Jmol script that loads the backbone (N, CA, C; Angstrom):
load data "model"
ATOM      1  N   MET A   1       0.828  -1.166   0.000  1.00  0.00           N
ATOM      2  CA  MET A   1       0.000   0.000   0.000  1.00  0.00           C
ATOM      3  C   MET A   1       0.874   1.231   0.000  1.00  0.00           C
ATOM      4  N   CYS A   2       0.446   2.212  -0.727  1.00  0.00           N
ATOM      5  CA  CYS A   2       1.152   3.483  -0.785  1.00  0.00           C
ATOM      6  C   CYS A   2       0.116   4.589  -0.698  1.00  0.00           C
ATOM      7  N   VAL A   3       0.317   5.526   0.171  1.00  0.00           N
ATOM      8  CA  VAL A   3      -0.594   6.648   0.305  1.00  0.00           C
ATOM      9  C   VAL A   3       0.195   7.929   0.114  1.00  0.00           C
ATOM     10  N   LEU A   4      -0.220   8.732  -0.831  1.00  0.00           N
ATOM     11  CA  LEU A   4       0.380  10.036  -1.052  1.00  0.00           C
ATOM     12  C   LEU A   4      -0.674  11.072  -0.713  1.00  0.00           C
ATOM     13  N   ALA A   5      -0.366  12.008   0.130  1.00  0.00           N
ATOM     14  CA  ALA A   5      -1.387  12.955   0.554  1.00  0.00           C
ATOM     15  C   ALA A   5      -0.846  14.366   0.585  1.00  0.00           C
ATOM     16  N   PHE A   6      -1.742  15.285   0.526  1.00  0.00           N
ATOM     17  CA  PHE A   6      -1.417  16.685   0.680  1.00  0.00           C
ATOM     18  C   PHE A   6      -2.014  17.125   2.017  1.00  0.00           C
ATOM     19  N   TRP A   7      -1.220  17.024   3.077  1.00  0.00           N
ATOM     20  CA  TRP A   7      -1.691  17.322   4.421  1.00  0.00           C
ATOM     21  C   TRP A   7      -1.561  18.816   4.702  1.00  0.00           C
ATOM     22  N   THR A   8      -2.466  19.336   5.471  1.00  0.00           N
ATOM     23  CA  THR A   8      -2.350  20.731   5.854  1.00  0.00           C
ATOM     24  C   THR A   8      -2.252  20.921   7.368  1.00  0.00           C
ATOM     25  N   ARG A   9      -2.758  19.983   8.157  1.00  0.00           N
ATOM     26  CA  ARG A   9      -2.678  20.142   9.610  1.00  0.00           C
ATOM     27  C   ARG A   9      -2.940  18.806  10.305  1.00  0.00           C
ATOM     28  N   VAL A  10      -2.211  18.541  11.375  1.00  0.00           N
ATOM     29  CA  VAL A  10      -2.442  17.361  12.204  1.00  0.00           C
ATOM     30  C   VAL A  10      -2.545  17.818  13.649  1.00  0.00           C
ATOM     31  N   ASN A  11      -3.618  17.455  14.318  1.00  0.00           N
ATOM     32  CA  ASN A  11      -3.802  17.740  15.742  1.00  0.00           C
ATOM     33  C   ASN A  11      -3.922  16.417  16.475  1.00  0.00           C
ATOM     34  N   TYR A  12      -3.234  16.281  17.579  1.00  0.00           N
ATOM     35  CA  TYR A  12      -3.286  15.030  18.333  1.00  0.00           C
ATOM     36  C   TYR A  12      -3.278  15.333  19.821  1.00  0.00           C
ATOM     37  N   ASN A  13      -4.157  14.676  20.542  1.00  0.00           N
ATOM     38  CA  ASN A  13      -4.075  14.673  22.000  1.00  0.00           C
ATOM     39  C   ASN A  13      -4.333  13.244  22.461  1.00  0.00           C
ATOM     40  N   ALA A  14      -4.415  13.019  23.731  1.00  0.00           N
ATOM     41  CA  ALA A  14      -4.494  11.656  24.260  1.00  0.00           C
ATOM     42  C   ALA A  14      -5.740  10.907  23.812  1.00  0.00           C
ATOM     43  N   THR A  15      -6.789  11.602  23.434  1.00  0.00           N
ATOM     44  CA  THR A  15      -8.029  10.917  23.078  1.00  0.00           C
ATOM     45  C   THR A  15      -8.458  11.080  21.628  1.00  0.00           C
ATOM     46  N   ASN A  16      -7.778  11.910  20.883  1.00  0.00           N
ATOM     47  CA  ASN A  16      -8.292  12.215  19.557  1.00  0.00           C
ATOM     48  C   ASN A  16      -7.161  12.546  18.580  1.00  0.00           C
ATOM     49  N   LEU A  17      -7.267  12.035  17.373  1.00  0.00           N
ATOM     50  CA  LEU A  17      -6.354  12.386  16.288  1.00  0.00           C
ATOM     51  C   LEU A  17      -7.198  13.001  15.193  1.00  0.00           C
ATOM     52  N   GLN A  18      -6.853  14.198  14.785  1.00  0.00           N
ATOM     53  CA  GLN A  18      -7.556  14.860  13.698  1.00  0.00           C
ATOM     54  C   GLN A  18      -6.536  15.278  12.659  1.00  0.00           C
ATOM     55  N   VAL A  19      -6.813  14.956  11.419  1.00  0.00           N
ATOM     56  CA  VAL A  19      -5.941  15.328  10.321  1.00  0.00           C
ATOM     57  C   VAL A  19      -6.763  16.144   9.338  1.00  0.00           C
ATOM     58  N   ARG A  20      -6.217  17.239   8.917  1.00  0.00           N
ATOM     59  CA  ARG A  20      -6.873  17.999   7.877  1.00  0.00           C
ATOM     60  C   ARG A  20      -6.069  17.767   6.600  1.00  0.00           C
ATOM     61  N   ALA A  21      -6.678  17.132   5.644  1.00  0.00           N
ATOM     62  CA  ALA A  21      -6.044  16.866   4.358  1.00  0.00           C
ATOM     63  C   ALA A  21      -6.978  17.370   3.273  1.00  0.00           C
ATOM     64  N   ASP A  22      -6.411  17.960   2.252  1.00  0.00           N
ATOM     65  CA  ASP A  22      -7.237  18.452   1.160  1.00  0.00           C
ATOM     66  C   ASP A  22      -7.531  17.353   0.145  1.00  0.00           C
ATOM     67  N   GLN A  23      -6.507  16.574  -0.184  1.00  0.00           N
ATOM     68  CA  GLN A  23      -6.694  15.516  -1.166  1.00  0.00           C
ATOM     69  C   GLN A  23      -5.753  14.362  -0.873  1.00  0.00           C
ATOM     70  N   LEU A  24      -6.223  13.162  -1.126  1.00  0.00           N
ATOM     71  CA  LEU A  24      -5.450  11.970  -0.856  1.00  0.00           C
ATOM     72  C   LEU A  24      -5.388  11.123  -2.118  1.00  0.00           C
ATOM     73  N   PHE A  25      -4.198  10.640  -2.449  1.00  0.00           N
ATOM     74  CA  PHE A  25      -4.010   9.729  -3.580  1.00  0.00           C
ATOM     75  C   PHE A  25      -3.575   8.396  -3.006  1.00  0.00           C
ATOM     76  N   PHE A  26      -4.273   7.330  -3.352  1.00  0.00           N
ATOM     77  CA  PHE A  26      -4.127   6.040  -2.714  1.00  0.00           C
ATOM     78  C   PHE A  26      -3.768   4.977  -3.743  1.00  0.00           C
ATOM     79  N   VAL A  27      -2.731   4.194  -3.474  1.00  0.00           N
ATOM     80  CA  VAL A  27      -2.319   3.107  -4.366  1.00  0.00           C
ATOM     81  C   VAL A  27      -2.552   1.795  -3.627  1.00  0.00           C
ATOM     82  N   GLU A  28      -3.421   0.955  -4.171  1.00  0.00           N
ATOM     83  CA  GLU A  28      -3.827  -0.282  -3.499  1.00  0.00           C
ATOM     84  C   GLU A  28      -4.521  -1.143  -4.538  1.00  0.00           C
ATOM     85  N   LEU A  29      -5.017  -2.296  -4.136  1.00  0.00           N
ATOM     86  CA  LEU A  29      -5.764  -3.164  -5.037  1.00  0.00           C
ATOM     87  C   LEU A  29      -7.127  -2.597  -5.398  1.00  0.00           C
ATOM     88  N   GLY A  30      -7.535  -1.536  -4.746  1.00  0.00           N
ATOM     89  CA  GLY A  30      -8.786  -0.883  -5.100  1.00  0.00           C
ATOM     90  C   GLY A  30      -9.460  -0.220  -3.920  1.00  0.00           C
ATOM     91  N   VAL A  31     -10.478   0.549  -4.241  1.00  0.00           N
ATOM     92  CA  VAL A  31     -11.327   1.209  -3.246  1.00  0.00           C
ATOM     93  C   VAL A  31     -12.735   1.193  -3.816  1.00  0.00           C
ATOM     94  N   MET A  32     -13.720   0.931  -2.974  1.00  0.00           N
ATOM     95  CA  MET A  32     -15.110   0.899  -3.407  1.00  0.00           C
ATOM     96  C   MET A  32     -15.754   2.269  -3.130  1.00  0.00           C
ATOM     97  N   PRO A  33     -15.948   3.082  -4.167  1.00  0.00           N
ATOM     98  CA  PRO A  33     -16.459   4.432  -3.950  1.00  0.00           C
ATOM     99  C   PRO A  33     -17.929   4.487  -3.561  1.00  0.00           C
ATOM    100  N   THR A  34     -18.640   3.379  -3.692  1.00  0.00           N
ATOM    101  CA  THR A  34     -20.050   3.367  -3.309  1.00  0.00           C
ATOM    102  C   THR A  34     -20.243   3.115  -1.822  1.00  0.00           C
ATOM    103  N   HIS A  35     -19.168   2.841  -1.094  1.00  0.00           N
ATOM    104  CA  HIS A  35     -19.288   2.625   0.348  1.00  0.00           C
ATOM    105  C   HIS A  35     -19.816   3.902   0.993  1.00  0.00           C
ATOM    106  N   GLU A  36     -20.759   3.774   1.897  1.00  0.00           N
ATOM    107  CA  GLU A  36     -21.420   4.948   2.479  1.00  0.00           C
ATOM    108  C   GLU A  36     -20.470   5.900   3.202  1.00  0.00           C
ATOM    109  N   ALA A  37     -19.351   5.407   3.688  1.00  0.00           N
ATOM    110  CA  ALA A  37     -18.398   6.284   4.380  1.00  0.00           C
ATOM    111  C   ALA A  37     -17.441   6.970   3.415  1.00  0.00           C
ATOM    112  N   LEU A  38     -17.449   6.561   2.132  1.00  0.00           N
ATOM    113  CA  LEU A  38     -16.486   7.098   1.171  1.00  0.00           C
ATOM    114  C   LEU A  38     -17.110   7.790  -0.032  1.00  0.00           C
ATOM    115  N   ASN A  39     -18.386   7.543  -0.310  1.00  0.00           N
ATOM    116  CA  ASN A  39     -18.966   7.996  -1.576  1.00  0.00           C
ATOM    117  C   ASN A  39     -18.994   9.517  -1.728  1.00  0.00           C
ATOM    118  N   SER A  40     -19.155  10.265  -0.671  1.00  0.00           N
ATOM    119  CA  SER A  40     -19.226  11.722  -0.811  1.00  0.00           C
ATOM    120  C   SER A  40     -17.851  12.372  -0.952  1.00  0.00           C
ATOM    121  N   SER A  41     -16.788  11.625  -0.687  1.00  0.00           N
ATOM    122  CA  SER A  41     -15.456  12.218  -0.757  1.00  0.00           C
ATOM    123  C   SER A  41     -14.654  11.790  -1.992  1.00  0.00           C
ATOM    124  N   TYR A  42     -15.233  10.957  -2.833  1.00  0.00           N
ATOM    125  CA  TYR A  42     -14.554  10.529  -4.072  1.00  0.00           C
ATOM    126  C   TYR A  42     -14.553  11.685  -5.060  1.00  0.00           C
ATOM    127  N   VAL A  43     -13.416  11.980  -5.677  1.00  0.00           N
ATOM    128  CA  VAL A  43     -13.331  13.127  -6.584  1.00  0.00           C
ATOM    129  C   VAL A  43     -14.115  12.916  -7.871  1.00  0.00           C
ATOM    130  N   GLY A  44     -14.450  11.680  -8.196  1.00  0.00           N
ATOM    131  CA  GLY A  44     -15.253  11.405  -9.380  1.00  0.00           C
ATOM    132  C   GLY A  44     -14.421  11.217 -10.629  1.00  0.00           C
ATOM    133  N   GLU A  45     -14.886  11.762 -11.741  1.00  0.00           N
ATOM    134  CA  GLU A  45     -14.194  11.598 -13.016  1.00  0.00           C
ATOM    135  C   GLU A  45     -12.719  11.957 -12.879  1.00  0.00           C
ATOM    136  N   TYR A  46     -11.870  11.174 -13.451  1.00  0.00           N
ATOM    137  CA  TYR A  46     -10.407  11.302 -13.391  1.00  0.00           C
ATOM    138  C   TYR A  46      -9.839  10.922 -12.024  1.00  0.00           C
ATOM    139  N   GLY A  47     -10.646  10.349 -11.152  1.00  0.00           N
ATOM    140  CA  GLY A  47     -10.181   9.960  -9.833  1.00  0.00           C
ATOM    141  C   GLY A  47      -9.802   8.494  -9.722  1.00  0.00           C
ATOM    142  N   TRP A  48      -9.741   7.811 -10.852  1.00  0.00           N
ATOM    143  CA  TRP A  48      -9.453   6.375 -10.843  1.00  0.00           C
ATOM    144  C   TRP A  48      -8.518   6.028 -11.995  1.00  0.00           C
ATOM    145  N   TYR A  49      -7.495   5.250 -11.679  1.00  0.00           N
ATOM    146  CA  TYR A  49      -6.564   4.768 -12.699  1.00  0.00           C
ATOM    147  C   TYR A  49      -6.273   3.308 -12.379  1.00  0.00           C
ATOM    148  N   ALA A  50      -6.504   2.431 -13.340  1.00  0.00           N
ATOM    149  CA  ALA A  50      -6.315   0.998 -13.109  1.00  0.00           C
ATOM    150  C   ALA A  50      -5.157   0.461 -13.935  1.00  0.00           C
ATOM    151  N   LEU A  51      -4.139  -0.013 -13.255  1.00  0.00           N
ATOM    152  CA  LEU A  51      -3.021  -0.669 -13.942  1.00  0.00           C
ATOM    153  C   LEU A  51      -3.272  -2.160 -14.105  1.00  0.00           C
ATOM    154  N   ILE A  52      -4.008  -2.748 -13.180  1.00  0.00           N
ATOM    155  CA  ILE A  52      -4.361  -4.162 -13.290  1.00  0.00           C
ATOM    156  C   ILE A  52      -5.870  -4.260 -13.494  1.00  0.00           C
ATOM    157  N   TYR A  53      -6.310  -5.256 -14.144  1.00  0.00           N
ATOM    158  CA  TYR A  53      -7.723  -5.530 -14.427  1.00  0.00           C
ATOM    159  C   TYR A  53      -8.370  -4.474 -15.308  1.00  0.00           C
ATOM    160  N   LYS A  54      -7.693  -3.386 -15.584  1.00  0.00           N
ATOM    161  CA  LYS A  54      -8.119  -2.356 -16.547  1.00  0.00           C
ATOM    162  C   LYS A  54      -9.604  -2.007 -16.452  1.00  0.00           C
ATOM    163  N   SER A  55     -10.099  -1.817 -15.249  1.00  0.00           N
ATOM    164  CA  SER A  55     -11.504  -1.481 -15.069  1.00  0.00           C
ATOM    165  C   SER A  55     -11.743  -0.006 -15.392  1.00  0.00           C
ATOM    166  N   ASP A  56     -12.931   0.291 -15.871  1.00  0.00           N
ATOM    167  CA  ASP A  56     -13.286   1.667 -16.213  1.00  0.00           C
ATOM    168  C   ASP A  56     -13.558   2.517 -14.978  1.00  0.00           C
ATOM    169  N   GLY A  57     -13.995   1.882 -13.915  1.00  0.00           N
ATOM    170  CA  GLY A  57     -14.320   2.626 -12.708  1.00  0.00           C
ATOM    171  C   GLY A  57     -13.785   1.924 -11.484  1.00  0.00           C
ATOM    172  N   PRO A  58     -13.794   2.621 -10.377  1.00  0.00           N
ATOM    173  CA  PRO A  58     -13.235   2.076  -9.141  1.00  0.00           C
ATOM    174  C   PRO A  58     -13.945   0.825  -8.654  1.00  0.00           C
ATOM    175  N   GLY A  59     -13.195  -0.003  -8.004  1.00  0.00           N
ATOM    176  CA  GLY A  59     -13.696  -1.207  -7.370  1.00  0.00           C
ATOM    177  C   GLY A  59     -12.623  -1.715  -6.432  1.00  0.00           C
ATOM    178  N   ASP A  60     -12.959  -2.661  -5.598  1.00  0.00           N
ATOM    179  CA  ASP A  60     -12.003  -3.192  -4.636  1.00  0.00           C
ATOM    180  C   ASP A  60     -12.001  -4.710  -4.714  1.00  0.00           C
ATOM    181  N   ILE A  61     -10.861  -5.268  -5.048  1.00  0.00           N
ATOM    182  CA  ILE A  61     -10.733  -6.704  -5.253  1.00  0.00           C
ATOM    183  C   ILE A  61     -10.857  -7.480  -3.947  1.00  0.00           C
ATOM    184  N   GLN A  62     -10.228  -6.988  -2.879  1.00  0.00           N
ATOM    185  CA  GLN A  62     -10.193  -7.725  -1.620  1.00  0.00           C
ATOM    186  C   GLN A  62     -10.903  -7.036  -0.456  1.00  0.00           C
ATOM    187  N   GLY A  63     -11.241  -5.785  -0.580  1.00  0.00           N
ATOM    188  CA  GLY A  63     -11.868  -5.063   0.516  1.00  0.00           C
ATOM    189  C   GLY A  63     -10.880  -4.321   1.394  1.00  0.00           C
ATOM    190  N   ASN A  64      -9.611  -4.659   1.284  1.00  0.00           N
ATOM    191  CA  ASN A  64      -8.613  -4.021   2.133  1.00  0.00           C
ATOM    192  C   ASN A  64      -8.465  -2.533   1.835  1.00  0.00           C
ATOM    193  N   GLY A  65      -8.448  -2.155   0.561  1.00  0.00           N
ATOM    194  CA  GLY A  65      -8.296  -0.747   0.209  1.00  0.00           C
ATOM    195  C   GLY A  65      -9.436   0.096   0.733  1.00  0.00           C
ATOM    196  N   THR A  66     -10.651  -0.420   0.651  1.00  0.00           N
ATOM    197  CA  THR A  66     -11.814   0.293   1.170  1.00  0.00           C
ATOM    198  C   THR A  66     -11.702   0.454   2.685  1.00  0.00           C
ATOM    199  N   HIS A  67     -11.258  -0.588   3.359  1.00  0.00           N
ATOM    200  CA  HIS A  67     -11.081  -0.533   4.811  1.00  0.00           C
ATOM    201  C   HIS A  67     -10.057   0.538   5.197  1.00  0.00           C
ATOM    202  N   VAL A  68      -8.900   0.517   4.536  1.00  0.00           N
ATOM    203  CA  VAL A  68      -7.840   1.472   4.858  1.00  0.00           C
ATOM    204  C   VAL A  68      -8.283   2.893   4.523  1.00  0.00           C
ATOM    205  N   MET A  69      -8.905   3.089   3.364  1.00  0.00           N
ATOM    206  CA  MET A  69      -9.363   4.425   2.988  1.00  0.00           C
ATOM    207  C   MET A  69     -10.410   4.931   3.974  1.00  0.00           C
ATOM    208  N   GLY A  70     -11.291   4.061   4.440  1.00  0.00           N
ATOM    209  CA  GLY A  70     -12.278   4.460   5.439  1.00  0.00           C
ATOM    210  C   GLY A  70     -11.627   4.896   6.740  1.00  0.00           C
ATOM    211  N   THR A  71     -10.578   4.202   7.145  1.00  0.00           N
ATOM    212  CA  THR A  71      -9.852   4.575   8.359  1.00  0.00           C
ATOM    213  C   THR A  71      -9.198   5.947   8.194  1.00  0.00           C
ATOM    214  N   ILE A  72      -8.749   6.245   6.990  1.00  0.00           N
ATOM    215  CA  ILE A  72      -8.089   7.520   6.743  1.00  0.00           C
ATOM    216  C   ILE A  72      -9.094   8.663   6.627  1.00  0.00           C
ATOM    217  N   LEU A  73     -10.112   8.526   5.773  1.00  0.00           N
ATOM    218  CA  LEU A  73     -10.984   9.673   5.545  1.00  0.00           C
ATOM    219  C   LEU A  73     -12.471   9.344   5.516  1.00  0.00           C
ATOM    220  N   GLY A  74     -12.866   8.238   6.131  1.00  0.00           N
ATOM    221  CA  GLY A  74     -14.274   7.875   6.172  1.00  0.00           C
ATOM    222  C   GLY A  74     -15.127   8.919   6.881  1.00  0.00           C
ATOM    223  N   GLN A  75     -16.345   9.094   6.381  1.00  0.00           N
ATOM    224  CA  GLN A  75     -17.300  10.027   6.957  1.00  0.00           C
ATOM    225  C   GLN A  75     -17.994   9.403   8.171  1.00  0.00           C
ATOM    226  N   GLY A  76     -18.719  10.188   8.910  1.00  0.00           N
ATOM    227  CA  GLY A  76     -19.510   9.685  10.027  1.00  0.00           C
ATOM    228  C   GLY A  76     -18.692   9.291  11.237  1.00  0.00           C
ATOM    229  N   GLY A  77     -17.563   9.954  11.476  1.00  0.00           N
ATOM    230  CA  GLY A  77     -16.755   9.664  12.650  1.00  0.00           C
ATOM    231  C   GLY A  77     -15.832   8.478  12.502  1.00  0.00           C
ATOM    232  N   ILE A  78     -15.678   7.957  11.294  1.00  0.00           N
ATOM    233  CA  ILE A  78     -14.850   6.773  11.068  1.00  0.00           C
ATOM    234  C   ILE A  78     -13.395   7.145  10.820  1.00  0.00           C
ATOM    235  N   GLY A  79     -13.140   8.108   9.931  1.00  0.00           N
ATOM    236  CA  GLY A  79     -11.778   8.437   9.523  1.00  0.00           C
ATOM    237  C   GLY A  79     -11.160   9.588  10.290  1.00  0.00           C
ATOM    238  N   VAL A  80      -9.828   9.687  10.190  1.00  0.00           N
ATOM    239  CA  VAL A  80      -9.118  10.771  10.879  1.00  0.00           C
ATOM    240  C   VAL A  80      -9.027  12.036  10.029  1.00  0.00           C
ATOM    241  N   ALA A  81      -9.337  11.950   8.741  1.00  0.00           N
ATOM    242  CA  ALA A  81      -9.311  13.122   7.857  1.00  0.00           C
ATOM    243  C   ALA A  81     -10.589  13.155   7.024  1.00  0.00           C
ATOM    244  N   PRO A  82     -11.760  13.284   7.664  1.00  0.00           N
ATOM    245  CA  PRO A  82     -13.032  13.154   6.955  1.00  0.00           C
ATOM    246  C   PRO A  82     -13.320  14.260   5.943  1.00  0.00           C
ATOM    247  N   GLY A  83     -12.575  15.341   5.962  1.00  0.00           N
ATOM    248  CA  GLY A  83     -12.819  16.425   5.022  1.00  0.00           C
ATOM    249  C   GLY A  83     -12.075  16.292   3.708  1.00  0.00           C
ATOM    250  N   ALA A  84     -11.229  15.297   3.589  1.00  0.00           N
ATOM    251  CA  ALA A  84     -10.402  15.153   2.385  1.00  0.00           C
ATOM    252  C   ALA A  84     -11.181  14.503   1.250  1.00  0.00           C
ATOM    253  N   LYS A  85     -10.751  14.762   0.043  1.00  0.00           N
ATOM    254  CA  LYS A  85     -11.250  14.098  -1.158  1.00  0.00           C
ATOM    255  C   LYS A  85     -10.222  13.052  -1.560  1.00  0.00           C
ATOM    256  N   TRP A  86     -10.656  11.992  -2.248  1.00  0.00           N
ATOM    257  CA  TRP A  86      -9.709  10.938  -2.618  1.00  0.00           C
ATOM    258  C   TRP A  86      -9.812  10.533  -4.077  1.00  0.00           C
ATOM    259  N   MET A  87      -8.669  10.033  -4.561  1.00  0.00           N
ATOM    260  CA  MET A  87      -8.568   9.377  -5.857  1.00  0.00           C
ATOM    261  C   MET A  87      -7.678   8.164  -5.641  1.00  0.00           C
ATOM    262  N   ALA A  88      -7.717   7.196  -6.548  1.00  0.00           N
ATOM    263  CA  ALA A  88      -6.962   5.970  -6.312  1.00  0.00           C
ATOM    264  C   ALA A  88      -6.403   5.394  -7.612  1.00  0.00           C
ATOM    265  N   CYS A  89      -5.372   4.608  -7.442  1.00  0.00           N
ATOM    266  CA  CYS A  89      -4.764   3.863  -8.541  1.00  0.00           C
ATOM    267  C   CYS A  89      -4.726   2.396  -8.125  1.00  0.00           C
ATOM    268  N   GLN A  90      -5.249   1.549  -8.980  1.00  0.00           N
ATOM    269  CA  GLN A  90      -5.275   0.117  -8.685  1.00  0.00           C
ATOM    270  C   GLN A  90      -4.033  -0.557  -9.262  1.00  0.00           C
ATOM    271  N   ASN A  91      -3.225  -1.125  -8.377  1.00  0.00           N
ATOM    272  CA  ASN A  91      -2.077  -1.896  -8.819  1.00  0.00           C
ATOM    273  C   ASN A  91      -1.741  -2.930  -7.762  1.00  0.00           C
ATOM    274  N   ILE A  92      -0.662  -3.637  -7.968  1.00  0.00           N
ATOM    275  CA  ILE A  92      -0.185  -4.583  -6.969  1.00  0.00           C
ATOM    276  C   ILE A  92       0.842  -3.837  -6.127  1.00  0.00           C
ATOM    277  N   PRO A  93       0.506  -3.476  -4.896  1.00  0.00           N
ATOM    278  CA  PRO A  93       1.419  -2.694  -4.066  1.00  0.00           C
ATOM    279  C   PRO A  93       2.778  -3.363  -3.905  1.00  0.00           C
ATOM    280  N   GLY A  94       3.817  -2.543  -3.923  1.00  0.00           N
ATOM    281  CA  GLY A  94       5.164  -3.056  -3.774  1.00  0.00           C
ATOM    282  C   GLY A  94       5.892  -3.215  -5.093  1.00  0.00           C
ATOM    283  N   ASN A  95       5.172  -3.131  -6.196  1.00  0.00           N
ATOM    284  CA  ASN A  95       5.786  -3.194  -7.508  1.00  0.00           C
ATOM    285  C   ASN A  95       6.230  -1.775  -7.852  1.00  0.00           C
ATOM    286  N   GLU A  96       7.530  -1.509  -7.765  1.00  0.00           N
ATOM    287  CA  GLU A  96       8.037  -0.147  -7.904  1.00  0.00           C
ATOM    288  C   GLU A  96       7.676   0.490  -9.243  1.00  0.00           C
ATOM    289  N   ALA A  97       7.747  -0.268 -10.312  1.00  0.00           N
ATOM    290  CA  ALA A  97       7.414   0.280 -11.632  1.00  0.00           C
ATOM    291  C   ALA A  97       5.952   0.711 -11.682  1.00  0.00           C
ATOM    292  N   GLU A  98       5.064  -0.113 -11.120  1.00  0.00           N
ATOM    293  CA  GLU A  98       3.644   0.240 -11.096  1.00  0.00           C
ATOM    294  C   GLU A  98       3.388   1.400 -10.140  1.00  0.00           C
ATOM    295  N   ASP A  99       4.080   1.434  -9.002  1.00  0.00           N
ATOM    296  CA  ASP A  99       3.918   2.559  -8.080  1.00  0.00           C
ATOM    297  C   ASP A  99       4.273   3.871  -8.780  1.00  0.00           C
ATOM    298  N   LEU A 100       5.361   3.871  -9.548  1.00  0.00           N
ATOM    299  CA  LEU A 100       5.765   5.073 -10.286  1.00  0.00           C
ATOM    300  C   LEU A 100       4.749   5.437 -11.357  1.00  0.00           C
ATOM    301  N   GLU A 101       4.220   4.427 -12.035  1.00  0.00           N
ATOM    302  CA  GLU A 101       3.188   4.686 -13.047  1.00  0.00           C
ATOM    303  C   GLU A 101       1.944   5.298 -12.402  1.00  0.00           C
ATOM    304  N   CYS A 102       1.575   4.795 -11.243  1.00  0.00           N
ATOM    305  CA  CYS A 102       0.439   5.378 -10.520  1.00  0.00           C
ATOM    306  C   CYS A 102       0.731   6.826 -10.140  1.00  0.00           C
ATOM    307  N   GLY A 103       1.956   7.102  -9.732  1.00  0.00           N
ATOM    308  CA  GLY A 103       2.331   8.464  -9.367  1.00  0.00           C
ATOM    309  C   GLY A 103       2.181   9.444 -10.508  1.00  0.00           C
ATOM    310  N   LYS A 104       2.355   8.978 -11.732  1.00  0.00           N
ATOM    311  CA  LYS A 104       2.167   9.843 -12.902  1.00  0.00           C
ATOM    312  C   LYS A 104       0.719  10.274 -13.065  1.00  0.00           C
ATOM    313  N   HIS A 105      -0.201   9.497 -12.510  1.00  0.00           N
ATOM    314  CA  HIS A 105      -1.626   9.795 -12.622  1.00  0.00           C
ATOM    315  C   HIS A 105      -2.011  11.018 -11.792  1.00  0.00           C
ATOM    316  N   LEU A 106      -1.199  11.352 -10.796  1.00  0.00           N
ATOM    317  CA  LEU A 106      -1.486  12.543 -10.006  1.00  0.00           C
ATOM    318  C   LEU A 106      -1.591  13.729 -10.922  1.00  0.00           C
TER     319      LEU A 106
END
end "model"
wireframe off; spacefill off
backbone 0.3
color backbone group
């Protein structure tokens, strides 16, 4: 997994972590944008790039990407940066060539 973000502020105390991020770019096997905690923060058109499976729109092969993205910016008190918007690139994490190709999508 690779997460590239544009952070603007992080606040932390003993009971709460709050992150203010404007936009997050996520490299993983996928993210499900229809998930209720993520659907309002997906950037939409041009927010998805698939290196594997060549899908036209976002999806999540294993569910892990959706879980991680929800932890990062899920709505409804789930994520630590709920105000951020997200886009994603689907690849096999750890493949340096694919990670670089995903980075070009930014």
